[in-house]
C-alpha positions in Angstrom: 13.0 -9.5 2.3 12.1 -7.7 -0.8 10.4 -9.6 -3.6 11.3 -7.7 -6.9 8.1 -8.7 -8.5 6.1 -7.5 -5.5 7.7 -4.1 -4.8 8.1 -2.1 -7.9 11.2 -0.2 -7.2 13.9 -0.1 -4.5 14.8 3.6 -4.8 15.0 5.3 -1.3 12.3 7.9 -2.3 9.9 5.4 -3.6 6.5 5.2 -1.8 6.0 1.6 -2.8 8.6 0.4 -0.3 7.2 -1.4 2.7 9.3 0.6 5.1 7.9 3.9 3.9 5.4 3.8 6.8 2.6 6.3 7.4 2.5 8.4 10.5 0.5 11.5 11.6 3.6 13.6 12.2 3.4 13.5 16.0 6.5 12.3 17.9 4.9 9.1 19.1 3.5 8.2 15.6 6.9 8.8 14.0 8.6 6.6 16.6 6.0 3.9 16.1 6.5 4.0 12.3 10.3 3.9 12.7 10.1 0.9 15.1 8.0 -1.0 12.5 10.4 -0.7 9.6 12.1 -4.1 10.2 8.7 -5.8 10.4 6.6 -4.1 7.8 8.0 -5.9 4.7 7.7 -9.4 6.1 4.2 -8.6 7.5 3.1 -7.3 4.1 4.2 -10.5 2.5 2.5 -12.6 5.2 -0.8 -10.8 4.7 -0.5 -11.1 0.9 0.4 -14.7 0.9 -2.4 -15.6 3.3 -5.0 -13.8 1.1 -3.4 -15.5 -2.0 -3.8 -18.9 -0.3 -7.5 -18.2 0.3 -8.1 -17.6 -3.5 -11.7 -16.8 -4.2 -12.8 -17.2 -0.5 -10.7 -14.2 0.5 -10.7 -13.1 4.2 -11.9 -10.3 6.4 -9.5 -8.3 8.4 -10.5 -10.2 11.5 -9.9 -13.6 9.8 -6.5 -12.4 8.6 -5.6 -11.3 12.1 -6.7 -14.6 13.6 -4.9 -16.7 11.1 -1.7 -14.8 11.2 -1.7 -14.1 14.9 -1.2 -10.4 14.0 -2.8 -7.5 15.8 -5.2 -5.3 14.0 -2.8 -2.3 14.4 -0.3 -4.3 12.3 -2.5 -6.2 9.9 -4.8 -3.4 8.8 -2.1 -1.0 7.6 -0.4 -3.8 5.7 -3.7 -4.8 4.0 -4.3 -1.1 3.3 -0.9 -0.8 1.7 -1.6 -3.9 -0.4 -4.8 -2.3 -1.7 -2.8 0.9 -2.6 -0.3 -1.2 -4.5 -3.1 -2.9 -6.4 -2.2 -6.3 -5.0 -5.4 -6.7 -2.9 -9.0 -5.7 -3.7 -12.4 -5.5 -2.1 -14.4 -8.6 -3.2 -17.7 -6.6 -2.8 -18.8 -9.4 -0.4 -19.1 -9.3 3.3 -19.0 -11.8 6.2 -20.0 -11.4 9.7 -17.4 -10.8 12.4 -17.4 -12.5 15.8 -19.3 -9.4 17.1 -22.0 -9.9 14.4 -21.1 -6.9 12.3 -20.5 -7.2 8.5 -16.9 -6.9 7.3 -15.4 -6.6 3.9 -13.9 -9.7 2.4 -10.5 -9.0 0.8 -9.0 -10.8 -2.2 -5.5 -11.1 -3.5 -5.2 -9.7 -7.1 -3.6 -12.2 -9.5 -0.3 -10.9 -10.9 -1.7 -10.6 -14.4 -4.4 -8.2 -13.1 -2.1 -5.8 -11.1 -2.5 -2.3 -12.5 0.5 -0.8 -14.2 2.8 1.6 -12.4 1.7 5.2 -12.8 4.8 7.0 -13.9 5.3 10.6 -12.8 5.9 11.4 -16.5 2.2 10.6 -17.1 0.8 12.8 -14.4 -1.2 15.9 -15.5 0.8 19.1 -15.7 -2.0 21.6 -16.4 0.1 23.0 -19.2 3.0 24.0 -17.0 6.5 23.4 -18.2 7.5 22.5 -14.6 4.4 21.3 -12.6 6.4 21.4 -9.3 6.4 25.2 -9.4 3.7 27.3 -7.9 1.4 29.2 -10.2 3.0 32.5 -9.1 6.5 31.4 -10.0 8.3 33.0 -12.8 8.4 30.9 -16.0 11.9 29.4 -16.4 12.5 27.0 -19.3 13.5 23.5 -18.3 16.6 23.7 -20.4 18.5 26.1 -22.6 20.1 25.5 -26.0 
């Protein structure tokens, strides 16, 4: 379930894909990330659509988890990814959780306010002809005429 307006690119190496799940490089973390691949995209959309439905009221992580019947271990990484994608933002407001602690209220970002994709072509190169090479690497032109 990939919404072309939501996920910027479907290339296999693209970090914007919902199934490109983070892990801490341990065996159990890698297995957990792999097991979530079928669920991450739909969960991402559920979290986003819920926040979108809340408009200016937004929702805390706890409110999202309750409304979506989703565990915190599933909801928080989806919300974090939405923040990274520019689709969700911190409202700068807080509400109290059931335990009486303040929690950030998250808002969906309207489509016309989503930041543009940062192309690798616009990344700083520090004057290198090939920024992927280490400083000690011998200079090799990118092409020969």
